[in-house]
VOROPA-813443 format. One line per 8 residues: for each residue y, z, x of C-alpha. Coordinates in Angstrom, 3 decimals. Layout:
<nodes>
Y/Z/X ~ ...
</nodes>
This chain:
<nodes>
-82.757/-136.907/66.458 ~ -85.056/-137.407/63.482 ~ -83.044/-137.090/60.237 ~ -84.350/-134.786/57.520 ~ -83.293/-133.096/54.316 ~ -84.225/-129.560/53.399 ~ -85.023/-129.290/49.704 ~ -85.688/-126.496/47.250
-89.094/-125.677/45.877 ~ -87.973/-126.687/42.387 ~ -87.146/-130.202/43.569 ~ -90.238/-130.431/45.708 ~ -93.137/-129.750/43.435 ~ -93.838/-129.524/39.754 ~ -96.190/-126.901/38.558 ~ -99.877/-127.869/38.760
-101.169/-125.336/36.261 ~ -100.541/-122.017/37.976 ~ -98.683/-122.706/41.236 ~ -100.368/-119.847/42.987 ~ -103.995/-120.879/42.520 ~ -105.859/-122.902/45.108 ~ -108.164/-124.224/42.394 ~ -105.317/-126.345/41.046
-105.128/-128.137/44.408 ~ -101.554/-128.440/45.539 ~ -102.463/-131.336/47.780 ~ -101.979/-133.940/45.054 ~ -98.277/-134.384/44.395 ~ -98.068/-135.309/40.786 ~ -94.855/-136.447/39.164 ~ -91.965/-138.684/40.085
-89.401/-135.904/40.191 ~ -91.249/-134.139/43.014 ~ -89.315/-136.021/45.653 ~ -85.734/-137.229/45.524 ~ -87.044/-140.212/47.421 ~ -87.543/-143.942/46.915 ~ -88.626/-145.563/43.674 ~ -91.069/-144.162/41.160
-93.913/-146.284/42.495 ~ -93.434/-144.888/45.991 ~ -93.115/-141.299/44.823 ~ -96.266/-141.553/42.737 ~ -98.368/-142.283/45.810 ~ -97.517/-139.125/47.750 ~ -100.459/-136.933/48.783 ~ -100.985/-134.011/51.082
-102.608/-136.213/53.711 ~ -103.345/-133.199/55.923 ~ -105.526/-131.591/53.230 ~ -108.975/-130.327/54.140 ~ -110.059/-131.848/50.827 ~ -109.475/-135.237/52.449 ~ -110.975/-134.209/55.789 ~ -107.940/-132.777/57.562
-108.766/-130.364/60.378 ~ -107.306/-128.522/63.330 ~ -108.278/-130.164/66.625 ~ -106.757/-127.819/69.202 ~ -103.957/-125.309/69.748 ~ -102.181/-123.493/72.541 ~ -102.906/-119.979/71.305 ~ -104.368/-118.266/68.232
-104.719/-114.719/69.502 ~ -103.867/-112.896/66.267 ~ -104.863/-115.414/63.574 ~ -106.769/-118.697/63.614 ~ -104.878/-121.972/63.441 ~ -107.458/-123.342/60.974 ~ -105.878/-121.094/58.327 ~ -102.893/-123.453/58.252
-104.816/-126.034/56.209 ~ -106.410/-123.789/53.619 ~ -105.986/-125.124/50.096 ~ -105.196/-121.762/48.526 ~ -101.848/-119.995/49.049 ~ -101.679/-117.403/51.821 ~ -103.006/-113.985/50.876 ~ -101.236/-110.752/51.684
-103.339/-108.617/54.037 ~ -100.773/-105.861/54.361 ~ -102.247/-102.652/55.740 ~ -105.400/-104.324/57.087 ~ -106.109/-104.210/60.811 ~ -108.655/-105.695/63.170 ~ -109.449/-105.242/66.863 ~ -106.328/-107.221/67.849
-103.928/-105.706/65.361 ~ -102.600/-106.445/61.870 ~ -104.424/-109.189/59.953 ~ -102.592/-112.239/58.607 ~ -103.762/-115.223/56.580 ~ -102.237/-117.934/58.754 ~ -101.775/-118.962/62.375 ~ -100.297/-116.351/64.734
-99.961/-116.491/68.504 ~ -99.242/-113.836/71.134 ~ -95.700/-112.648/71.885 ~ -93.401/-113.564/74.758 ~ -94.120/-117.277/75.145 ~ -91.470/-118.689/77.519 ~ -91.793/-122.215/76.035 ~ -93.508/-122.873/72.673
-96.888/-122.848/70.932 ~ -98.481/-125.896/69.343 ~ -101.379/-127.001/67.161 ~ -102.797/-130.544/66.835 ~ -104.086/-131.579/63.419 ~ -106.142/-134.611/62.487 ~ -104.929/-135.884/59.121 ~ -107.434/-136.314/56.318
-106.252/-139.884/55.837 ~ -104.077/-142.186/57.952 ~ -100.695/-142.540/56.310 ~ -96.939/-142.962/56.371 ~ -95.349/-139.510/56.506 ~ -92.769/-138.444/53.911 ~ -92.319/-134.706/54.382 ~ -93.613/-131.252/55.278
-94.144/-127.788/53.884 ~ -93.908/-125.143/56.613 ~ -94.787/-121.871/54.906 ~ -94.224/-118.465/56.538 ~ -95.403/-116.424/53.538 ~ -96.215/-112.796/54.500 ~ -94.916/-113.269/58.056 ~ -91.834/-111.023/58.193
-90.617/-109.935/61.588 ~ -93.316/-111.994/63.270 ~ -92.584/-115.402/61.751 ~ -91.961/-118.433/63.930 ~ -88.145/-118.774/64.212 ~ -88.188/-122.564/64.634 ~ -90.567/-125.521/64.395 ~ -90.767/-129.275/64.984
-93.385/-131.942/64.217 ~ -94.630/-134.904/66.249 ~ -97.124/-137.618/65.203 ~ -99.266/-140.368/66.710 ~ -101.835/-142.963/65.693 ~ -105.259/-142.880/67.346 ~ -107.901/-145.604/67.080 ~ -110.623/-143.096/67.776
-112.258/-141.938/70.972 ~ -110.987/-138.755/72.557 ~ -108.720/-136.466/70.581 ~ -105.053/-136.595/71.570 ~ -103.799/-134.019/74.031 ~ -100.660/-131.912/73.902 ~ -98.812/-134.047/76.484 ~ -99.956/-137.449/75.225
-97.271/-140.116/75.779 ~ -97.828/-141.525/72.281 ~ -96.426/-138.469/70.461 ~ -93.312/-139.355/68.481 ~ -91.000/-136.790/66.923 ~ -90.925/-137.105/63.112 ~ -89.235/-133.771/62.315 ~ -86.685/-132.395/64.732
-86.461/-128.717/65.614 ~ -85.577/-126.822/62.429 ~ -84.866/-123.191/61.632 ~ -87.413/-121.097/59.729 ~ -87.063/-117.772/57.979 ~ -89.363/-114.900/57.089 ~ -91.938/-115.101/54.275 ~ -90.741/-118.293/52.589
-91.548/-121.955/51.960 ~ -89.593/-124.420/54.104 ~ -89.699/-127.882/52.554 ~ -88.460/-130.898/54.479 ~ -88.125/-134.528/53.419 ~ -87.819/-137.365/55.918 ~ -87.476/-141.114/55.553 ~ -90.894/-142.685/55.175
-92.185/-143.474/58.644 ~ -92.519/-147.171/59.400 ~ -95.771/-146.583/61.251 ~ -98.842/-144.852/59.871 ~ -100.262/-141.884/61.760 ~ -103.616/-140.171/62.174 ~ -102.560/-136.927/63.916 ~ -99.638/-134.518/63.888
-98.588/-131.772/66.288 ~ -96.799/-128.728/64.885 ~ -94.689/-126.934/67.471 ~ -93.297/-123.431/66.918 ~ -90.573/-121.928/69.079 ~ -91.249/-119.778/70.921 ~ -94.242/-118.097/69.200 ~ -95.116/-116.117/66.075
-96.791/-116.901/62.784 ~ -96.951/-119.671/60.164 ~ -99.107/-119.227/57.079 ~ -99.619/-122.792/55.830 ~ -98.650/-126.264/56.994 ~ -98.855/-129.320/54.746 ~ -98.058/-132.919/55.634 ~ -97.168/-135.245/52.751
-97.314/-138.994/52.896 ~ -98.633/-142.272/51.547 ~ -102.226/-143.200/52.370 ~ -102.626/-146.448/54.324 ~ -105.998/-147.658/52.960 ~ -108.094/-150.034/55.041 ~ -109.872/-152.064/52.367 ~ -112.810/-154.311/53.308
-113.202/-157.995/52.495 ~ -113.718/-159.154/48.934 ~ -117.450/-159.603/49.553 ~ -118.098/-155.937/50.319 ~ -118.695/-153.163/47.824 ~ -116.631/-149.994/47.858 ~ -115.497/-147.168/45.613 ~ -112.357/-148.724/44.149
-111.375/-145.444/42.472 ~ -111.531/-143.310/45.624 ~ -108.294/-141.659/46.661 ~ -108.626/-143.170/50.136 ~ -108.961/-146.630/48.568 ~ -105.653/-146.104/46.777 ~ -107.179/-145.016/43.465 ~ -105.044/-142.783/41.217
-105.527/-140.797/38.043 ~ -102.581/-141.900/35.891 ~ -103.274/-140.016/32.679 ~ -105.336/-137.117/31.353 ~ -105.538/-135.907/27.776 ~ -106.068/-132.342/28.994 ~ -106.551/-130.574/32.326 ~ -106.404/-126.954/31.298
-108.658/-125.520/34.002 ~ -108.485/-128.084/36.818 ~ -106.669/-131.352/37.345 ~ -107.743/-134.944/36.854 ~ -106.861/-136.195/40.373 ~ -109.716/-134.100/41.759 ~ -112.091/-136.689/40.262 ~ -111.293/-139.082/43.109
-111.665/-136.736/46.101 ~ -114.225/-137.258/48.875 ~ -117.536/-135.416/48.773 ~ -118.950/-133.269/45.986 ~ -116.651/-130.270/46.419 ~ -117.432/-126.589/46.653 ~ -117.168/-125.201/43.107 ~ -115.912/-125.981/39.591
-112.308/-125.522/40.710 ~ -112.132/-128.843/42.527 ~ -113.232/-131.018/39.628 ~ -111.597/-131.936/36.313 ~ -112.151/-129.459/33.476 ~ -110.625/-129.414/30.014 ~ -110.335/-126.524/27.607 ~ -112.922/-125.828/24.902
-112.461/-127.827/21.737 ~ -112.931/-126.421/18.234 ~ -112.374/-129.602/16.239 ~ -115.340/-131.779/15.200 ~ -115.264/-135.208/16.832 ~ -113.008/-134.086/19.691 ~ -112.931/-136.007/22.977 ~ -110.987/-135.873/26.231
-110.242/-138.719/28.617 ~ -108.791/-139.672/31.962 ~ -107.352/-143.051/32.977 ~ -107.837/-144.173/36.575 ~ -105.900/-146.917/38.263 ~ -108.119/-148.590/40.839 ~ -106.986/-149.087/44.416 ~ -107.291/-152.849/43.912
-108.259/-155.139/41.023 ~ -111.969/-155.754/41.153 ~ -115.311/-156.724/39.691 ~ -116.922/-153.434/38.704 ~ -120.646/-153.067/39.171 ~ -121.602/-149.425/38.812 ~ -120.270/-145.952/38.151 ~ -121.302/-142.496/39.219
-120.417/-139.561/36.980 ~ -121.045/-136.367/38.926 ~ -121.177/-133.002/37.131 ~ -121.830/-130.952/40.282 ~ -121.285/-127.207/39.720 ~ -120.688/-127.697/35.985 ~ -123.836/-126.030/34.660 ~ -122.802/-124.525/31.325
-119.653/-126.504/30.707 ~ -120.561/-130.135/31.430 ~ -119.727/-132.751/28.760 ~ -122.428/-133.669/26.255 ~ -121.882/-137.383/26.916 ~ -119.390/-139.938/28.189 ~ -118.436/-143.601/27.977 ~ -116.269/-145.932/30.027
-113.798/-148.682/29.147 ~ -111.711/-150.903/31.443 ~ -108.631/-153.099/31.256 ~ -106.517/-155.382/33.432 ~ -102.765/-154.900/33.582 ~ -99.945/-154.825/36.108 ~ -98.581/-151.668/34.437 ~ -99.093/-148.349/36.168
-100.160/-146.787/32.880 ~ -101.635/-149.229/30.335 ~ -99.628/-149.579/27.144 ~ -100.862/-148.136/23.886 ~ -101.806/-151.593/22.637 ~ -103.722/-152.539/25.802 ~ -107.105/-154.159/25.170 ~ -109.912/-152.016/26.538
-113.266/-153.641/27.313 ~ -116.411/-151.500/27.016 ~ -118.190/-151.314/30.367 ~ -120.494/-148.322/29.768 ~ -121.849/-147.311/26.386 ~ -121.953/-143.643/25.506 ~ -124.528/-141.865/27.666 ~ -125.913/-138.352/27.762
-124.928/-136.143/30.691 ~ -126.763/-133.260/32.314 ~ -125.744/-130.172/34.259 ~ -125.002/-130.290/37.988 ~ -126.194/-133.802/38.765 ~ -125.127/-137.289/39.732 ~ -125.476/-139.804/36.887 ~ -125.341/-143.444/37.936
-125.169/-146.473/35.661 ~ -124.693/-150.214/35.959 ~ -121.597/-151.454/34.180 ~ -121.309/-154.176/31.556 ~ -118.799/-157.061/31.693 ~ -118.974/-156.993/35.469 ~ -117.850/-160.626/35.690 ~ -114.357/-159.639/34.500
-111.545/-158.370/36.724 ~ -110.272/-154.881/35.910 ~ -107.450/-152.724/37.261 ~ -107.971/-149.505/35.258 ~ -110.896/-147.572/33.867 ~ -110.865/-144.912/31.162 ~ -113.477/-142.170/31.232 ~ -113.974/-140.437/27.871
-116.000/-137.212/27.681 ~ -117.465/-135.772/24.473 ~ -116.439/-133.285/23.282 ~ -114.924/-131.585/26.388 ~ -115.966/-129.951/29.633 ~ -115.948/-130.602/33.348 ~ -116.674/-133.547/35.626 ~ -116.618/-133.242/39.404
-116.285/-136.836/40.648 ~ -116.076/-140.406/39.374 ~ -117.099/-143.254/41.686 ~ -116.404/-146.811/40.520 ~ -118.223/-149.257/42.780 ~ -117.218/-152.894/42.875 ~ -115.762/-155.759/44.889 ~ -112.083/-156.495/45.308
-110.863/-159.526/43.417 ~ -108.045/-160.303/45.840 ~ -106.488/-159.596/49.198 ~ -105.360/-155.926/49.436 ~ -101.839/-156.890/50.494 ~ -101.245/-158.471/47.062 ~ -102.900/-155.735/45.032 ~ -100.570/-154.213/42.439
-102.358/-150.908/42.862 ~ -101.319/-150.899/46.514 ~ -97.792/-152.198/45.916 ~ -97.123/-150.354/42.648 ~ -99.551/-147.446/42.466 ~ -99.878/-145.252/39.462 ~ -98.425/-141.752/39.070 ~ -100.857/-138.890/39.116
-100.877/-137.030/35.843 ~ -100.371/-133.370/35.152 ~ -101.123/-132.146/31.610 ~ -99.611/-134.688/29.253 ~ -99.324/-135.066/25.524 ~ -102.097/-137.459/24.471 ~ -100.575/-140.843/23.700 ~ -103.478/-143.131/24.563
-106.147/-141.985/22.161 ~ -109.315/-143.942/22.946 ~ -111.224/-145.538/20.080 ~ -114.537/-144.120/18.971 ~ -117.219/-145.183/21.419 ~ -119.268/-148.186/20.442 ~ -122.843/-148.889/21.422 ~ -123.211/-151.713/23.932
-126.507/-153.238/25.002 ~ -127.233/-152.680/28.653 ~ -129.660/-151.184/31.055 ~ -128.980/-148.262/33.403 ~ -128.910/-149.163/37.042 ~ -127.654/-147.873/40.332 ~ -125.741/-145.505/42.604 ~ -122.765/-146.203/44.892
-123.746/-147.531/48.299 ~ -121.315/-145.121/49.949 ~ -123.171/-142.159/48.472 ~ -126.663/-143.406/49.317 ~ -127.279/-141.038/52.199 ~ -126.180/-138.039/50.139 ~ -128.505/-138.708/47.219 ~ -131.673/-136.683/47.506
-133.348/-136.484/44.164 ~ -130.465/-135.206/42.056 ~ -131.350/-137.317/39.035 ~ -134.499/-137.367/37.079 ~ -137.396/-139.128/35.468 ~ -138.494/-139.759/31.944 ~ -137.441/-141.936/29.057 ~ -133.959/-142.710/27.825
-132.676/-139.909/25.561 ~ -132.597/-140.836/21.902 ~ -129.264/-139.375/20.878 ~ -126.438/-140.383/18.591 ~ -124.254/-142.899/20.376 ~ -126.785/-143.666/23.097 ~ -127.494/-147.314/23.805 ~ -130.792/-148.837/22.722
-133.496/-149.144/25.344 ~ -133.184/-152.342/27.329 ~ -135.329/-155.222/26.186 ~ -137.587/-157.138/28.543 ~ -134.772/-159.550/29.359 ~ -131.307/-159.017/30.650 ~ -128.732/-161.567/29.512 ~ -125.966/-160.383/31.823
-126.054/-162.008/35.237 ~ -125.273/-159.637/38.106 ~ -121.773/-160.276/39.455 ~ -123.175/-161.175/42.851 ~ -125.417/-164.028/41.654 ~ -124.335/-167.614/41.154 ~ -125.754/-170.716/39.531 ~ -125.321/-172.649/42.795
-127.161/-170.281/45.112 ~ -129.881/-167.642/45.217 ~ -129.474/-164.340/43.448 ~ -128.321/-161.692/45.911 ~ -128.687/-158.044/44.981 ~ -127.948/-154.841/46.834 ~ -130.630/-152.180/47.040 ~ -129.252/-148.881/45.804
-130.445/-145.295/45.621 ~ -133.214/-144.497/43.151 ~ -132.408/-142.183/40.262 ~ -133.856/-141.655/36.802 ~ -130.977/-143.392/35.053 ~ -130.957/-146.520/37.174 ~ -134.712/-146.984/37.029 ~ -135.450/-146.067/33.423
-135.889/-149.687/32.265 ~ -138.655/-150.334/34.800 ~ -140.637/-147.127/35.148 ~ -140.426/-143.421/35.877 ~ -139.132/-141.434/38.833 ~ -141.551/-138.712/39.935 ~ -139.887/-135.783/41.670 ~ -138.891/-132.135/41.510
-135.334/-131.013/40.752 ~ -133.200/-128.340/42.350 ~ -131.750/-126.509/40.610 ~ -134.218/-126.939/37.780 ~ -131.330/-127.265/35.314 ~ -130.434/-130.602/36.910 ~ -133.591/-132.272/35.626 ~ -133.591/-134.625/32.617
-133.453/-132.780/29.306 ~ -136.723/-134.329/28.128 ~ -138.689/-132.995/31.121 ~ -140.399/-129.692/30.410 ~ -140.051/-127.216/33.269 ~ -142.055/-123.987/33.367 ~ -142.858/-121.287/35.864 ~ -146.371/-121.569/37.270
-148.787/-119.916/39.697 ~ -147.635/-116.374/39.012 ~ -144.009/-117.322/39.586 ~ -144.480/-119.008/42.957 ~ -143.907/-122.544/41.615 ~ -142.106/-124.595/39.024 ~ -144.038/-127.222/37.090 ~ -142.248/-130.393/35.974
-144.365/-131.649/33.096 ~ -145.408/-135.209/32.246 ~ -143.021/-137.019/34.549 ~ -145.013/-140.224/34.197 ~ -147.886/-140.941/31.789 ~ -150.941/-142.955/32.878 ~ -151.138/-145.841/30.409 ~ -153.596/-148.732/30.084
-154.384/-151.451/27.505 ~ -157.288/-153.519/28.781 ~ -159.037/-155.884/26.345 ~ -161.963/-154.328/24.438 ~ -164.552/-156.358/26.325 ~ -163.612/-154.722/29.646 ~ -161.989/-151.462/28.580 ~ -165.240/-149.548/28.973
-165.115/-150.372/32.683 ~ -161.511/-149.298/33.083 ~ -161.301/-146.021/35.002 ~ -158.162/-144.015/35.912 ~ -158.365/-143.239/39.615 ~ -156.339/-142.253/42.648 ~ -156.265/-144.544/45.668 ~ -154.346/-144.352/48.934
-152.147/-147.154/50.300 ~ -151.197/-146.948/53.970 ~ -148.069/-149.095/53.855 ~ -146.692/-150.535/57.086 ~ -143.201/-152.097/57.426 ~ -143.258/-155.835/56.705 ~ -139.884/-156.985/57.980 ~ -137.342/-155.418/55.653
-134.828/-153.634/57.894 ~ -131.974/-151.297/57.163 ~ -128.604/-153.029/57.125 ~ -130.085/-156.530/56.833 ~ -130.847/-159.123/54.150 ~ -134.450/-159.628/53.086 ~ -135.933/-162.498/51.021 ~ -138.203/-161.691/48.067
-140.939/-164.331/48.260 ~ -143.532/-162.895/45.896 ~ -143.917/-160.493/43.009 ~ -146.918/-159.042/41.228 ~ -147.603/-157.385/37.902 ~ -150.267/-155.279/36.241 ~ -150.254/-156.374/32.617 ~ -152.761/-153.805/31.427
-151.983/-150.635/33.363 ~ -149.123/-148.548/34.588 ~ -149.133/-147.892/38.305 ~ -147.637/-144.935/40.163 ~ -146.993/-144.416/43.877 ~ -146.314/-140.978/45.371 ~ -145.520/-140.653/49.113 ~ -147.797/-138.351/51.071
-146.909/-136.197/54.044 ~ -147.718/-136.859/57.692 ~ -149.379/-133.585/58.596 ~ -146.628/-132.805/61.044 ~ -147.928/-131.816/64.456 ~ -151.251/-130.482/63.116 ~ -154.047/-132.348/64.834 ~ -157.052/-131.377/62.740
-160.216/-133.513/62.841 ~ -160.303/-136.527/60.517 ~ -156.856/-135.688/59.113 ~ -155.651/-139.317/59.204 ~ -152.318/-138.052/60.469 ~ -149.349/-140.409/60.887 ~ -147.315/-140.044/64.062 ~ -143.893/-140.412/62.440
-142.449/-139.105/59.195 ~ -141.140/-141.781/56.860 ~ -137.777/-141.341/55.163 ~ -137.486/-144.126/52.633 ~ -139.090/-147.156/51.013 ~ -137.877/-150.175/49.075 ~ -138.681/-150.768/45.403 ~ -138.081/-154.225/43.883
-138.643/-154.826/40.163 ~ -137.957/-157.372/37.432 ~ -138.645/-157.643/33.720 ~ -141.434/-159.757/32.348 ~ -140.773/-163.123/30.712 ~ -144.126/-164.796/31.428 ~ -142.670/-165.454/34.844 ~ -140.346/-162.861/36.402
-136.903/-162.775/34.779 ~ -134.867/-162.919/37.982 ~ -131.640/-162.133/36.147 ~ -133.092/-158.641/35.704 ~ -134.220/-158.306/39.334 ~ -133.196/-154.976/40.840 ~ -133.856/-153.226/44.153 ~ -133.816/-149.503/44.917
-134.110/-147.325/47.986 ~ -136.333/-144.329/47.265 ~ -136.677/-141.311/49.523 ~ -140.086/-139.928/50.384 ~ -139.208/-136.941/48.187 ~ -139.544/-139.312/45.214 ~ -142.456/-141.159/43.681 ~ -142.196/-144.046/41.233
-144.235/-145.681/38.502 ~ -144.152/-149.194/37.090 ~ -144.448/-149.733/33.355 ~ -147.162/-152.122/32.240 ~ -146.162/-155.735/32.857 ~ -143.210/-154.994/35.149 ~ -143.034/-157.486/37.973 ~ -142.623/-155.776/41.330
-142.962/-156.411/45.023 ~ -145.805/-154.623/46.810 ~ -144.735/-151.396/48.501 ~ -142.196/-151.892/51.317 ~ -142.013/-149.036/53.807 ~ -138.748/-148.804/55.723 ~ -138.604/-147.827/59.402 ~ -142.207/-146.587/59.713
-145.644/-146.443/58.071 ~ -145.915/-144.335/54.900 ~ -149.030/-143.194/53.028 ~ -148.881/-143.414/49.233 ~ -151.204/-141.947/46.620 ~ -151.620/-144.629/43.934 ~ -152.531/-143.637/40.374 ~ -153.674/-146.476/38.134
-156.431/-147.656/35.806 ~ -158.682/-150.462/37.095 ~ -161.782/-152.261/35.823 ~ -163.496/-152.259/39.218 ~ -163.154/-155.937/40.138 ~ -160.362/-156.156/42.745 ~ -159.911/-159.906/42.309 ~ -159.664/-159.892/38.517
-156.265/-161.083/37.210 ~ -156.504/-158.427/34.523 ~ -155.989/-155.897/37.307 ~ -153.261/-157.657/39.254 ~ -151.456/-160.994/39.007 ~ -149.591/-162.261/42.111 ~ -146.884/-164.923/41.942 ~ -145.353/-166.758/44.921
-141.841/-167.556/43.731 ~ -141.303/-170.861/45.561 ~ -144.621/-172.274/44.335 ~ -143.667/-171.255/40.822 ~ -140.403/-173.206/41.097 ~ -138.213/-170.110/41.348 ~ -135.415/-169.583/43.864 ~ -136.134/-166.892/46.436
-133.735/-163.961/45.780 ~ -132.090/-162.026/48.615 ~ -132.024/-158.222/48.784 ~ -129.282/-156.598/50.867 ~ -130.864/-153.465/52.343 ~ -128.197/-150.837/53.089 ~ -128.058/-148.640/56.156 ~ -129.081/-145.058/55.492
</nodes>
């Protein structure tokens, strides 16, 4: 027999805003008094690990004649459909099987995250007279491969057969399972209906080695929101969910402020202490209510919630935000170890996700965030008022590796916005060494997805934006061609500054580069052996199409469509300043330009040949150093840097 305790709703869950709204996301259990279980650290880690928001899904079931089993995992409470009928009879928002089952019905659910199970919510709301009279729960751990079957020998009972009643929540607490599980099987005896089924537990994160980059704030990495100044419309813990969500309801949104100088903030405890390299601030779906700007501070402490006198280090100066887009920035002070980050938004508004990319500073088994995780906050009285943002020198950089495949031109081109509180434009040198370079060995950098913010110190990103409101504020967008097109104005100027004695021969022109792969492969390291610069002209490259399967005469058609190319750049300090070396993966939906004097590697096509239109100003003599200057790094006495090319 598996011991359990049946508890009341009042002892089970505190109110997340309005308890009846799916937008408030019940799946994140929030305060220590939710469970009469364990210590506060343990209670604070409890999640609905079966949630579809984490990837939970129904795998199979014995019968769903009247109502689909997938309804069990819906985020929102069950709706009453009284008086509505379909071809099979009355409609119900839940799982309902046929009558007269001589044994029992079952449904197998893959959990959104592997975890140690703590309890269950078996909800029969609106099922009255056709509710399941009894239920039990079994669980197993699967390493992948085929989905478990109903009679699998590995099933272990975690909740014994319990009585259920009509139209009510049935909340059961069990001792935390010693083993972690990936699947559960809900059995109902003998048949009937259940509206919702939620499995609560503690995520068992599988963190990589300390040399690998990951989102340390992600809920599946053990990240937790431990404090919010306000979460009037939607809760702070949503910031750490997988994916980009479905609407404004699954982000974090504060109420409108009426006081000059107002700000809101959220404090995140990372899943493990780490060296923080970059952040993504995603305002997806927030189109008229996104924050004007944000900044980021970090601290290191063993406390769940940093004390009021904790020292906060600036890691991102105040930056402008835009509607419905992913903003990605490199972080300052990346050589320091941090356990918490504080996101401040000005003056208020909504943010969908926060991704904090870095490397773990220690083994996960000793991480205080794993052993003593932070409580998730509901609305709290502000007690950790952040200081006014200060301006910190730094250049914008790159996007989380884990999100690389999802990025498809969501950020824009142009110059850095000149707004109050924005950082100054980066100079031609970068004093901060990347956290992954050392004095003893070569600089190693990771190529990351190209966006306007990350590339702004080196050139422009040339692309369209969808929706048009997601483009940079300084880009003019107008309707064109009798309404059949949108024009994105002046994404990249053509600039030249040749000496007077040759300037009369300098002509802006368009050339075509057919760029073949030169050895850089996805998922591998690649050495940067040479760089070039154009001291007197900007240079832009825009990928061209392949022509598809059209075989017209003299079309110059490529056989295969390219997806991406590698861009490597560094600032100019007579020789390349390798401390500023950066690498980006651009999609073929994006073009790029290099500012005058920016050192860069010649175009590197990934996977297949790509045609590029090149826009530049030249004086007509291809071998003239005024046009192009090429530097072999080893001959110049420079160490050959290594670029880690991610898998797409």
